[in-house]
C-alpha positions as CSV (number, residue, x, y, z in Angstrom):
1,H,-28.7,-60.4,-51.3
2,S,-28.8,-63.8,-52.4
3,V,-30.4,-62.7,-56.0
4,G,-27.5,-63.3,-59.0
5,S,-25.0,-65.2,-56.8
6,F,-27.2,-68.2,-55.9
7,G,-30.1,-70.9,-56.4
8,K,-30.8,-72.1,-60.0
9,E,-30.8,-69.2,-62.8
10,G,-30.0,-66.5,-59.6
11,L,-33.1,-66.0,-59.0
12,G,-31.9,-66.1,-55.0
13,V,-32.6,-68.8,-52.5
14,C,-36.3,-68.1,-51.6
15,A,-36.5,-69.3,-55.6
16,S,-34.0,-72.1,-54.6
17,L,-35.5,-73.8,-51.5
18,G,-39.3,-73.3,-53.9
19,L,-40.7,-71.0,-51.6
20,L,-41.5,-67.6,-53.8
21,D,-45.3,-68.5,-53.2
22,S,-45.2,-68.7,-49.4
23,V,-42.7,-65.6,-48.5
24,D,-45.0,-62.3,-48.7
25,F,-42.0,-59.9,-50.0
26,I,-39.4,-60.7,-51.4
27,V,-36.3,-58.3,-50.9
28,L,-33.4,-57.8,-54.4
29,T,-30.9,-55.9,-54.5
30,F,-29.4,-54.1,-57.0
31,G,-26.3,-53.6,-55.4
32,K,-24.3,-56.5,-55.0
33,A,-24.4,-59.1,-58.0
34,L,-26.2,-57.1,-60.0
35,A,-23.4,-53.9,-60.1
36,S,-25.8,-51.4,-59.4
37,M,-27.5,-49.5,-56.7
38,G,-30.8,-49.5,-55.3
39,A,-33.2,-52.6,-54.6
40,C,-37.1,-53.4,-55.0
41,I,-39.7,-55.6,-53.0
42,L,-41.7,-58.7,-54.6
43,C,-44.8,-58.2,-52.9
44,P,-48.8,-58.5,-53.9
45,K,-51.1,-56.3,-55.2
46,I,-52.6,-55.4,-51.5
47,F,-49.3,-54.5,-49.5
48,Y,-47.9,-53.0,-53.7
49,E,-50.5,-50.7,-52.7
50,Y,-50.5,-49.7,-49.8
51,F,-46.7,-49.3,-49.6
52,V,-47.3,-47.1,-52.6
53,N,-49.6,-44.4,-50.7
54,F,-48.3,-44.9,-47.1
55,S,-44.8,-45.2,-46.3
56,R,-43.5,-42.0,-46.2
57,S,-39.7,-43.3,-47.8
58,L,-41.0,-44.2,-50.5
59,I,-43.2,-41.5,-51.1
60,Y,-40.5,-38.9,-50.4
61,S,-37.4,-40.8,-51.8
62,T,-35.8,-39.6,-54.7
63,A,-36.3,-42.3,-57.3
64,L,-33.1,-44.1,-58.8
65,P,-31.5,-42.6,-62.1
66,P,-33.2,-44.8,-65.4
67,V,-29.5,-45.5,-66.1
68,N,-29.5,-47.3,-63.2
69,V,-32.5,-48.8,-63.3
70,A,-31.9,-50.3,-67.3
71,R,-27.9,-51.4,-66.4
72,S,-29.5,-53.4,-63.5
73,F,-32.3,-54.7,-66.1
74,F,-29.8,-55.7,-68.0
75,N,-28.5,-57.4,-65.6
76,F,-30.9,-59.6,-64.3
77,L,-31.9,-60.8,-67.4
78,E,-28.5,-62.1,-67.8
79,L,-28.8,-64.3,-64.5
80,P,-29.8,-67.3,-66.2
81,N,-26.6,-67.5,-67.9
82,L,-24.0,-67.5,-64.9
83,E,-24.4,-70.6,-63.9
84,R,-20.7,-71.3,-64.2
85,Q,-19.3,-67.9,-61.8
86,R,-22.3,-69.0,-59.5
87,E,-19.8,-72.2,-59.3
88,N,-17.4,-70.9,-59.0
89,L,-18.5,-67.7,-56.3
90,A,-19.6,-70.6,-53.8
91,K,-16.2,-73.0,-54.3
92,L,-14.3,-69.4,-53.5
93,S,-16.4,-68.1,-50.3
94,A,-15.8,-72.0,-48.7
95,D,-12.3,-72.4,-49.7
96,F,-12.3,-68.3,-48.1
97,K,-14.2,-69.3,-45.2
98,T,-11.6,-72.8,-44.3
99,L,-8.5,-70.5,-45.0
100,L,-9.7,-67.5,-42.6
101,S,-10.8,-70.5,-40.4
102,E,-7.6,-72.2,-40.3
103,S,-4.8,-68.8,-40.0
104,L,-6.7,-66.6,-37.8
105,E,-7.8,-67.2,-33.6
106,L,-11.4,-65.9,-34.8
107,E,-14.8,-66.1,-35.6
108,V,-15.4,-66.4,-39.2
109,L,-19.0,-66.2,-40.5
110,G,-21.3,-66.7,-43.6
111,D,-21.4,-69.6,-46.2
112,Y,-21.4,-68.1,-48.8
113,N,-20.5,-64.4,-51.0
114,I,-20.7,-62.4,-47.1
115,V,-18.3,-63.0,-45.5
116,S,-17.4,-61.5,-42.4
117,L,-14.4,-61.7,-39.7
118,I,-15.6,-61.1,-35.7
119,L,-13.1,-58.2,-34.8
120,G,-15.4,-57.9,-31.5
121,D,-13.7,-54.1,-31.0
122,N,-15.1,-51.4,-32.9
123,A,-11.9,-49.8,-33.0
124,K,-10.5,-52.7,-34.1
125,A,-12.6,-53.6,-36.4
126,V,-12.3,-49.4,-37.8
127,Y,-8.4,-50.3,-36.7
128,F,-7.9,-53.5,-39.5
129,A,-10.4,-51.4,-42.5
130,K,-7.8,-48.6,-42.4
131,N,-4.9,-50.9,-42.5
132,L,-6.3,-52.9,-44.9
133,E,-7.2,-50.1,-47.5
134,Q,-3.6,-48.9,-47.0
135,K,-2.3,-52.1,-48.3
136,G,-5.0,-51.6,-51.5
137,Y,-8.0,-54.0,-49.8
138,F,-11.5,-52.1,-49.3
139,V,-12.7,-54.4,-46.6
140,P,-15.3,-52.3,-44.4
141,A,-15.6,-52.6,-40.9
142,I,-19.5,-53.3,-39.7
143,K,-19.5,-51.2,-36.5
144,A,-23.1,-51.1,-33.2
145,P,-24.8,-50.0,-33.2
146,T,-25.6,-51.6,-37.1
147,I,-24.7,-54.7,-35.2
148,P,-24.4,-55.9,-31.6
149,K,-22.2,-54.7,-29.0
150,N,-18.9,-55.7,-28.8
151,R,-19.5,-58.0,-32.6
152,A,-17.9,-55.6,-34.6
153,C,-16.4,-57.5,-37.5
154,L,-14.6,-56.8,-41.6
155,R,-17.5,-57.9,-44.2
156,F,-15.7,-59.3,-47.2
157,S,-18.2,-59.2,-50.2
158,L,-16.9,-61.9,-52.5
159,T,-17.5,-61.8,-56.7
160,A,-16.9,-64.8,-58.6
161,N,-13.6,-63.2,-60.8
162,L,-11.2,-63.5,-57.8
163,S,-8.6,-65.8,-57.5
164,F,-7.8,-67.9,-54.9
165,E,-4.3,-66.2,-55.0
166,S,-6.0,-62.5,-54.3
167,L,-7.6,-64.5,-50.8
168,E,-4.7,-66.2,-50.0
169,S,-2.1,-62.4,-49.8
170,L,-5.5,-61.1,-48.2
171,V,-5.0,-63.8,-45.4
172,Q,-1.0,-63.0,-45.1
173,T,-2.3,-59.3,-44.8
174,L,-4.5,-59.6,-42.3
175,K,-3.3,-62.1,-40.3
176,S,0.6,-59.2,-40.8
177,I,-2.0,-56.6,-38.7
178,C,-3.4,-59.1,-36.3
179,D,0.6,-59.2,-35.7
180,E,0.6,-55.6,-35.3
181,S,-2.5,-55.3,-33.4
182,L,-1.5,-57.5,-30.4
183,S,0.1,-55.0,-28.5
184,K,-2.9,-52.5,-29.1
185,F,-5.8,-54.3,-28.8
186,K,-6.0,-56.5,-25.8
């Protein structure tokens, strides 16, 4: 998920650390920063040939619609021009994580555009997600078995065009949901 939102020219963590020649598989997701859908794997030709010929999920999957491929490609070509947005996203993410940590007595994970608020119980995460949705926020509950048991969380996917004020409002809403949930979840 770092492609588009991290590193020089938005080429992701591997590129920013100078590891492109040392990593066998790089997954580029198109659904986050590229605002599309799907993904691809960059790999040596020998692995590519293996996947094309033996990977059932690849062989029997439906191809992405051409409009999504075109949109992903267009957005990928624009990544070098978005340095200011990446800088804004980095600051916004750090400030949001600090605000969450200082405002709520809950564990906060993530150092960049994806920030998770650990709630523990699956039911609690669903309760928070539903309450947030009723208040106009889409924040998915990530639950076991997708993640380890008792590590259910809300996962915030931040974008560079958010205002800090909107995140402050979100945290206030979270605080009110926390207060409401005290009697429900012990």
